[in-house]
N, CA, C and O of each residue as an XYZ file, in Angstrom:
596
protein
N      11.341      7.651     -0.447
C      10.664      6.710      0.427
C      11.532      5.486      0.575
O      12.311      5.145     -0.316
N      11.391      4.836      1.693
C      12.174      3.637      1.910
C      11.367      2.622      2.650
O      10.146      2.733      2.761
N      12.047      1.637      3.154
C      11.454      0.679      4.066
C      10.567     -0.360      3.459
O      10.886     -1.544      3.574
N       9.473     -0.011      2.818
C       8.468     -0.982      2.448
C       8.634     -1.630      1.093
O       7.878     -2.544      0.765
N       9.603     -1.191      0.279
C       9.706     -1.688     -1.081
C       9.861     -3.198     -1.139
O       9.330     -3.833     -2.050
N      10.568     -3.782     -0.198
C      10.778     -5.220     -0.194
C       9.796     -5.920      0.738
O       9.895     -7.129      0.946
N       8.868     -5.185      1.292
C       7.981     -5.742      2.300
C       7.110     -6.851      1.742
O       6.523     -6.733      0.666
N       7.045     -7.909      2.488
C       6.132     -9.007      2.184
C       5.284     -9.217      3.426
O       5.771     -9.082      4.549
N       4.050     -9.540      3.229
C       3.180     -9.845      4.354
C       3.195    -11.347      4.603
O       3.343    -12.145      3.677
N       3.042    -11.711      5.855
C       2.831    -13.118      6.184
C       1.488    -13.519      5.567
O       0.590    -12.682      5.471
N       1.330    -14.784      5.145
C       0.058    -15.187      4.528
C      -1.166    -14.865      5.389
O      -2.173    -14.385      4.867
N      -1.094    -15.118      6.682
C      -2.242    -14.832      7.556
C      -2.510    -13.332      7.627
O      -3.664    -12.908      7.688
N      -1.449    -12.533      7.618
C      -1.575    -11.074      7.662
C      -2.257    -10.574      6.377
O      -3.146     -9.724      6.419
N      -1.816    -11.125      5.238
C      -2.412    -10.738      3.960
C      -3.879    -11.151      3.899
O      -4.721    -10.373      3.450
N      -4.192    -12.357      4.343
C      -5.581    -12.825      4.335
C      -6.469    -11.930      5.196
O      -7.594    -11.611      4.809
N      -5.971    -11.528      6.350
C      -6.751    -10.663      7.241
C      -6.970     -9.287      6.612
O      -8.051     -8.712      6.737
N      -5.951     -8.762      5.937
C      -6.072     -7.453      5.297
C      -7.082     -7.513      4.148
O      -7.909     -6.615      3.993
N      -7.006     -8.570      3.353
C      -7.950     -8.748      2.250
C      -9.374     -8.915      2.792
O     -10.318     -8.339      2.251
N      -9.524     -9.696      3.851
C     -10.853     -9.888      4.459
C     -11.420     -8.562      4.955
O     -12.618     -8.311      4.823
N     -10.572     -7.718      5.522
C     -11.024     -6.405      5.998
C     -11.476     -5.532      4.827
O     -12.481     -4.827      4.930
N     -10.737     -5.576      3.713
C     -11.128     -4.804      2.528
C     -12.444     -5.321      1.949
O     -13.294     -4.533      1.534
N     -12.610     -6.639      1.922
C     -13.865     -7.225      1.432
C     -15.046     -6.816      2.311
O     -16.112     -6.468      1.805
N     -14.851     -6.859      3.616
C     -15.917     -6.457      4.540
C     -16.274     -4.988      4.339
O     -17.447     -4.617      4.399
N     -15.267     -4.155      4.100
C     -15.530     -2.734      3.852
C     -16.318     -2.554      2.561
O     -17.242     -1.742      2.503
N     -15.956     -3.310      1.525
C     -16.670     -3.206      0.245
C     -18.144     -3.571      0.405
O     -19.001     -3.016     -0.283
N     -18.435     -4.492      1.300
C     -19.826     -4.879      1.561
C     -20.632     -3.712      2.137
O     -21.859     -3.698      2.035
N     -19.956     -2.744      2.736
C     -20.628     -1.588      3.332
C     -20.659     -0.375      2.396
O     -21.153      0.688      2.772
N     -20.133     -0.535      1.182
C     -20.066      0.584      0.241
C     -21.456      1.110     -0.102
O     -22.445      0.377     -0.092
N     -21.496      2.391     -0.403
C     -22.713      3.024     -0.899
C     -22.444      3.381     -2.356
O     -21.872      4.429     -2.657
N     -22.867      2.488     -3.263
C     -22.556      2.652     -4.682
C     -23.797      2.449     -5.550
O     -23.800      1.580     -6.422
N     -24.860      3.243     -5.323
C     -26.097      3.030     -6.075
C     -26.020      3.466     -7.538
O     -26.868      3.066     -8.336
N     -25.037      4.266     -7.905
C     -24.963      4.800     -9.263
C     -24.062      3.961    -10.152
O     -24.427      3.661    -11.289
N     -22.909      3.582     -9.664
C     -21.992      2.759    -10.458
C     -22.241      1.273    -10.252
O     -21.856      0.456    -11.089
N     -22.874      0.920     -9.154
C     -23.038     -0.481     -8.754
C     -21.674     -1.180     -8.733
O     -21.547     -2.343     -9.114
N     -20.663     -0.440     -8.277
C     -19.301     -0.985     -8.198
C     -18.767     -0.727     -6.789
O     -18.031      0.234     -6.569
N     -19.138     -1.586     -5.834
C     -18.658     -1.406     -4.464
C     -17.161     -1.681     -4.364
O     -16.659     -2.662     -4.913
N     -16.469     -0.816     -3.668
C     -15.023     -0.956     -3.466
C     -14.726     -0.832     -1.979
O     -15.334     -0.030     -1.271
N     -13.784     -1.638     -1.525
C     -13.317     -1.558     -0.147
C     -11.809     -1.438     -0.115
O     -11.117     -1.937     -1.002
N     -11.305     -0.780      0.901
C      -9.862     -0.644      1.094
C      -9.544     -0.903      2.556
O     -10.338     -0.598      3.446
N      -8.374     -1.469      2.785
C      -7.893     -1.689      4.150
C      -6.434     -1.268      4.204
O      -5.639     -1.634      3.338
N      -6.090     -0.501      5.223
C      -4.728     -0.007      5.426
C      -4.124     -0.715      6.629
O      -4.746     -0.775      7.690
N      -2.924     -1.248      6.476
C      -2.204     -1.900      7.574
C      -1.086     -0.982      8.040
O      -0.276     -0.516      7.239
N      -1.049     -0.726      9.343
C      -0.032      0.148      9.923
C       1.000     -0.654     10.699
O       0.785     -1.820     11.030
N       2.121     -0.011     10.981
C       3.258     -0.695     11.612
C       2.980     -1.185     13.027
O       3.753     -1.982     13.558
N       1.900     -0.730     13.648
C       1.537     -1.240     14.973
C       0.494     -2.357     14.887
O      -0.032     -2.803     15.907
N       0.199     -2.807     13.656
C      -0.763     -3.879     13.441
C      -2.190     -3.418     13.241
O      -3.060     -4.223     12.910
N      -2.445     -2.137     13.435
C      -3.805     -1.612     13.255
C      -4.223     -1.684     11.788
O      -3.408     -1.480     10.888
N      -5.490     -1.975     11.564
C      -6.072     -1.989     10.225
C      -7.226     -0.993     10.216
O      -8.120     -1.053     11.059
N      -7.194     -0.082      9.255
C      -8.244      0.918      9.100
C      -8.860      0.720      7.723
O      -8.147      0.604      6.726
N     -10.188      0.680      7.671
C     -10.875      0.395      6.419
C     -11.673      1.589      5.923
O     -11.958      2.533      6.660
N     -12.018      1.511      4.655
C     -12.890      2.498      4.040
C     -13.631      1.863      2.881
O     -13.189      0.855      2.329
N     -14.755      2.450      2.514
C     -15.518      1.992      1.355
C     -15.864      3.208      0.507
O     -15.842      4.342      0.985
N     -16.185      2.953     -0.764
C     -16.577      4.085     -1.593
C     -17.966      4.565     -1.198
O     -18.836      3.782     -0.818
N     -18.143      5.880     -1.301
C     -19.401      6.532     -0.947
C     -19.765      7.441     -2.116
O     -19.166      8.500     -2.304
N     -20.751      7.014     -2.896
C     -21.140      7.789     -4.063
C     -22.147      8.873     -3.691
O     -22.711      8.880     -2.598
N     -22.352      9.785     -4.635
C     -23.237     10.919     -4.424
C     -23.961     11.198     -5.738
O     -23.401     10.974     -6.811
N     -25.182     11.678     -5.664
C     -25.926     12.016     -6.877
C     -25.176     13.048     -7.720
O     -25.307     13.063     -8.944
N     -24.406     13.893     -7.083
C     -23.500     14.797     -7.784
C     -22.178     14.047     -7.914
O     -21.329     14.120     -7.026
N     -22.006     13.327     -9.019
C     -20.941     12.337     -9.172
C     -19.563     12.803     -8.718
O     -18.813     12.025     -8.129
N     -19.229     14.035     -8.979
C     -17.905     14.539     -8.619
C     -17.641     14.579     -7.122
O     -16.497     14.747     -6.700
N     -18.677     14.428     -6.324
C     -18.524     14.456     -4.869
C     -18.322     13.074     -4.270
O     -18.199     12.939     -3.053
N     -18.287     12.047     -5.108
C     -18.089     10.680     -4.608
C     -16.720     10.556     -3.942
O     -15.759     11.227     -4.318
N     -16.662      9.684     -2.950
C     -15.414      9.412     -2.238
C     -14.974      7.987     -2.531
O     -15.773      7.055     -2.451
N     -13.713      7.824     -2.867
C     -13.154      6.491     -3.102
C     -12.848      5.812     -1.771
O     -12.652      6.477     -0.754
N     -12.810      4.496     -1.791
C     -12.565      3.717     -0.573
C     -11.227      4.066      0.076
O     -11.140      4.190      1.298
N     -10.193      4.225     -0.737
C      -8.868      4.523     -0.194
C      -8.846      5.885      0.487
O      -8.237      6.047      1.545
N      -9.513      6.866     -0.122
C      -9.562      8.204      0.450
C     -10.313      8.202      1.776
O      -9.909      8.879      2.722
N     -11.402      7.445      1.849
C     -12.147      7.332      3.107
C     -11.259      6.713      4.180
O     -11.227      7.195      5.312
N     -10.536      5.647      3.833
C      -9.666      4.978      4.813
C      -8.549      5.902      5.291
O      -8.255      5.956      6.485
N      -7.929      6.626      4.368
C      -6.853      7.546      4.763
C      -7.417      8.673      5.625
O      -6.785      9.071      6.603
N      -8.582      9.187      5.285
C      -9.212     10.215      6.115
C      -9.471      9.719      7.528
O      -9.245     10.444      8.496
N      -9.947      8.474      7.648
C     -10.157      7.891      8.975
C      -8.834      7.770      9.721
O      -8.767      8.030     10.922
N      -7.779      7.374      9.007
C      -6.466      7.227      9.650
C      -5.983      8.567     10.198
O      -5.511      8.643     11.333
N      -6.099      9.619      9.396
C      -5.699     10.939      9.875
C      -6.576     11.378     11.046
O      -6.076     11.962     12.007
N      -7.878     11.101     10.973
C      -8.791     11.483     12.051
C      -8.449     10.775     13.359
O      -8.745     11.281     14.442
N      -7.824      9.603     13.253
C      -7.390      8.869     14.442
C      -5.990      9.280     14.892
O      -5.440      8.706     15.832
N      -5.418     10.275     14.220
C      -4.122     10.797     14.642
C      -2.917     10.144     14.003
O      -1.790     10.393     14.430
N      -3.116      9.321     13.001
C      -1.983      8.639     12.370
C      -1.260      9.583     11.426
O      -1.877     10.326     10.663
N       0.043      9.536     11.498
C       0.903     10.336     10.630
C       2.066      9.454     10.212
O       3.154      9.558     10.777
N       1.854      8.597      9.240
C       2.886      7.670      8.793
C       2.635      6.279      9.340
O       1.609      6.013      9.967
N       3.603      5.388      9.087
C       3.504      4.014      9.560
C       2.706      3.104      8.650
O       2.411      1.971      9.031
N       2.346      3.562      7.456
C       1.561      2.746      6.531
C       2.454      1.681      5.898
O       3.445      2.003      5.242
N       2.097      0.412      6.098
C       2.885     -0.702      5.563
C       2.270     -1.341      4.329
O       2.991     -1.729      3.409
N       0.948     -1.454      4.296
C       0.299     -2.146      3.180
C      -1.127     -1.650      3.010
O      -1.750     -1.137      3.940
N      -1.621     -1.822      1.787
C      -2.973     -1.420      1.416
C      -3.588     -2.561      0.613
O      -2.930     -3.124     -0.262
N      -4.824     -2.903      0.895
C      -5.571     -3.851      0.062
C      -6.765     -3.115     -0.524
O      -7.477     -2.406      0.186
N      -6.980     -3.286     -1.826
C      -8.094     -2.649     -2.517
C      -8.851     -3.728     -3.283
O      -8.258     -4.501     -4.035
N     -10.166     -3.774     -3.084
C     -10.976     -4.811     -3.728
C     -12.287     -4.221     -4.232
O     -12.909     -3.389     -3.572
N     -12.691     -4.673     -5.418
C     -14.006     -4.349     -5.955
C     -14.856     -5.605     -5.961
O     -14.333     -6.709     -6.112
N     -16.150     -5.450     -5.800
C     -17.023     -6.620     -5.680
C     -17.710     -7.029     -6.978
O     -18.581     -7.898     -6.948
N     -17.355     -6.444     -8.102
C     -17.954     -6.855     -9.370
C     -17.496     -8.265     -9.716
O     -16.302     -8.560     -9.661
N     -18.428     -9.130    -10.069
C     -18.080    -10.495    -10.464
C     -17.215    -10.463    -11.719
O     -17.495     -9.720    -12.659
N     -16.175    -11.266    -11.722
C     -15.289    -11.342    -12.872
C     -14.349    -10.168    -13.017
O     -13.690    -10.020    -14.046
N     -14.280     -9.333    -11.998
C     -13.452     -8.125    -12.080
C     -11.965     -8.463    -12.086
O     -11.507     -9.350    -11.365
N     -11.229     -7.740    -12.910
C      -9.772     -7.823    -12.898
C      -9.281     -7.100    -11.650
O     -10.017     -6.305    -11.065
N      -8.047     -7.367    -11.237
C      -7.510     -6.634    -10.081
C      -7.611     -5.125    -10.317
O      -7.242     -4.626    -11.380
N      -8.112     -4.414     -9.317
C      -8.246     -2.967     -9.462
C      -7.106     -2.276     -8.725
O      -6.639     -2.738     -7.685
N      -6.683     -1.178     -9.284
C      -5.640     -0.382     -8.647
C      -6.259      0.930     -8.183
O      -7.285      1.357     -8.713
N      -5.644      1.567     -7.200
C      -6.137      2.885     -6.788
C      -6.086      3.864     -7.962
O      -5.158      3.819     -8.770
N      -7.069      4.737     -8.056
C      -7.059      5.771     -9.094
C      -5.923      6.759     -8.798
O      -5.294      6.683     -7.743
N      -5.670      7.661     -9.707
C      -4.582      8.621     -9.527
C      -4.732      9.465     -8.273
O      -3.761      9.693     -7.551
N      -5.944      9.926     -8.016
C      -6.183     10.735     -6.807
C      -5.862      9.929     -5.561
O      -5.208     10.427     -4.645
N      -6.321      8.686     -5.526
C      -6.078      7.843     -4.349
C      -4.598      7.530     -4.179
O      -4.106      7.447     -3.054
N      -3.896      7.357     -5.275
C      -2.448      7.128     -5.186
C      -1.779      8.313     -4.498
O      -0.906      8.137     -3.649
N      -2.192      9.512     -4.870
C      -1.621     10.714     -4.260
C      -1.995     10.810     -2.786
O      -1.156     11.171     -1.961
N      -3.238     10.492     -2.445
C      -3.689     10.535     -1.051
C      -2.933      9.495     -0.220
O      -2.508      9.790      0.897
N      -2.761      8.288     -0.754
C      -1.985      7.255     -0.056
C      -0.533      7.693      0.111
O       0.084      7.439      1.145
N       0.009      8.353     -0.918
C       1.392      8.814     -0.843
C       1.592      9.812      0.295
O       2.647      9.825      0.929
N       0.602     10.635      0.553
C       0.740     11.647      1.614
C       1.014     10.989      2.966
O       1.944     11.385      3.669
N       0.216      9.991      3.333
C       0.403      9.357      4.640
C       1.644      8.465      4.643
O       2.307      8.330      5.671
N       1.960      7.857      3.497
C       3.174      7.033      3.421
C       4.422      7.901      3.557
O       5.366      7.533      4.256
N       4.423      9.056      2.886
C       5.588      9.937      2.918
C       5.875     10.445      4.324
O       7.033     10.652      4.686
N       4.833     10.644      5.114
C       5.035     11.129      6.483
C       5.802     10.126      7.341
O       6.437     10.507      8.324
N       5.745      8.856      6.974
C       6.480      7.822      7.703
C       7.636      7.252      6.909
O       8.278      6.293      7.336
N       7.907      7.850      5.737
C       8.983      7.396      4.861
C       8.856      5.904      4.545
O       9.835      5.161      4.617
N       7.639      5.472      4.194
C       7.420      4.083      3.803
C       6.974      4.013      2.349
O       6.480      4.991      1.786
N       7.153      2.862      1.765
C       6.699      2.573      0.412
C       5.791      1.352      0.519
O       6.243      0.228      0.300
N       4.524      1.556      0.850
C       3.652      0.434      1.172
C       3.424     -0.522      0.012
O       3.426     -0.136     -1.158
N       3.231     -1.762      0.373
C       2.797     -2.784     -0.559
C       1.319     -2.535     -0.837
O       0.543     -2.298      0.089
N       0.928     -2.586     -2.104
C      -0.476     -2.405     -2.474
C      -0.969     -3.712     -3.083
O      -0.435     -4.180     -4.089
N      -1.982     -4.289     -2.471
C      -2.608     -5.513     -2.970
C      -3.811     -5.105     -3.800
O      -4.790     -4.578     -3.270
N      -3.738     -5.346     -5.096
C      -4.812     -5.008     -6.028
C      -5.565     -6.305     -6.297
O      -5.049     -7.198     -6.968
N      -6.777     -6.409     -5.779
C      -7.481     -7.680     -5.723
C      -8.597     -7.735     -6.758
O      -9.426     -6.830     -6.852
N      -8.599     -8.811     -7.527
C      -9.670     -9.073     -8.485
C     -10.395    -10.345     -8.109
O     -10.124    -10.936     -7.064
N     -11.308    -10.763     -8.948
C     -12.075    -11.974     -8.661
C     -11.197    -13.215     -8.607
O     -11.401    -14.090     -7.765
N     -10.216    -13.290     -9.509
C      -9.395    -14.496     -9.614
C      -7.906    -14.250     -9.466
O      -7.113    -15.179     -9.620
N      -7.512    -13.030     -9.173
C      -6.088    -12.707     -9.170
C      -5.827    -11.554     -8.204
O      -6.681    -10.691     -8.001
N      -4.642    -11.555     -7.616
C      -4.185    -10.440     -6.792
C      -2.839     -9.985     -7.327
O      -1.924    -10.791     -7.498
N      -2.722     -8.702     -7.588
C      -1.439     -8.131     -8.003
C      -0.833     -7.417     -6.812
O      -1.520     -6.702     -6.082
N       0.465     -7.621     -6.624
C       1.199     -6.996     -5.529
C       2.208     -6.022     -6.132
O       3.054     -6.404     -6.940
N       2.105     -4.776     -5.729
C       2.970     -3.737     -6.273
C       3.213     -2.708     -5.177
O       2.393     -2.557     -4.271
N       4.321     -2.009     -5.254
C       4.572     -0.953     -4.276
C       3.868      0.330     -4.716
O       3.571      0.523     -5.895
N       3.613      1.188     -3.752
C       2.998      2.473     -4.071
C       3.899      3.286     -5.000
O       3.406      3.968     -5.898
N       5.211      3.219     -4.789
C       6.121      3.989     -5.649
C       6.084      3.509     -7.095
O       6.356      4.288     -8.007
N       5.752      2.238     -7.319
C       5.599      1.746     -8.690
C       4.311      2.291     -9.312
O       4.255      2.543    -10.516
N       3.283      2.470     -8.490
C       2.022      3.030     -8.980
C       2.090      4.542     -9.156
O       1.360      5.106     -9.971
N       2.964      5.202     -8.395
C       3.070      6.663     -8.438
C       4.546      7.063     -8.451
O       5.059      7.588     -7.463
N       5.229      6.811     -9.577
C       6.650      7.183     -9.632
C       6.811      8.708     -9.611
O       5.943      9.445    -10.078
N       7.919      9.149     -9.071
C       8.233     10.588     -9.008
C       7.116     11.363     -8.310
O       6.707     12.432     -8.762
N       6.636     10.810     -7.210
C       5.503     11.385     -6.489
C       5.818     12.770     -5.939
O       6.959     13.081     -5.596
N       4.790     13.583     -5.867
C       4.852     14.886     -5.218
C       4.333     14.696     -3.807
O       3.239     14.167     -3.610
N       5.113     15.126     -2.821
C       4.698     14.915     -1.443
C       5.104     16.044     -0.527
O       5.550     17.094     -0.990
N       4.955     15.841      0.771
C       5.248     16.879      1.758
C       6.657     17.462      1.628
O       6.851     18.661      1.829
N       7.630     16.632      1.298
C       9.012     17.117      1.198
C       9.172     18.148      0.084
O      10.051     19.006      0.159
N       8.332     18.074     -0.946
C       8.427     19.023     -2.045
C       8.017     20.435     -1.646
O       8.341     21.391     -2.350
N       7.316     20.577     -0.542
C       6.836     21.885     -0.109
C       7.670     22.497      1.003
O       7.386     23.603      1.462
N       8.699     21.781      1.437
C       9.560     22.314      2.499
C      10.570     23.281      1.903
O      11.102     23.040      0.819
N      10.833     24.375      2.609
C      11.829     25.331      2.107
C      13.215     24.698      2.089
O      13.529     23.817      2.891
N      14.029     25.166      1.162
C      15.409     24.638      1.052
C      16.258     25.021      2.225
O      17.433     24.657      2.282
């Protein structure tokens, strides 16, 4: 992956992405964990696609916010171009949250299609951590691993 490792967002761009993730978290359906999460994806054309977690009484069927957002992106025809991701949980006093392992892999799929290494904003109540997806998922398995030699 290339391109996004050194990427920095303009302050207004970052604020808008975080606001979109917060708004998505407000729409979360989290009656079992009471831990609403929102995610916002920023693409190279300026589009922002959001998702929220959607829990289910059969816990294993719950959908994470990042997975919902990536699914929406694919449903809209996007194949790559992912520049940045913001992830936020609404628990008071929460430390910055990072995407779970499954979500890291799902984010890697769309990033790999555009050969980007998106910036991931992990947002907590009092702190934001900025890290690249490749730092969260080193030695990732992606589409290129399945291509014949």
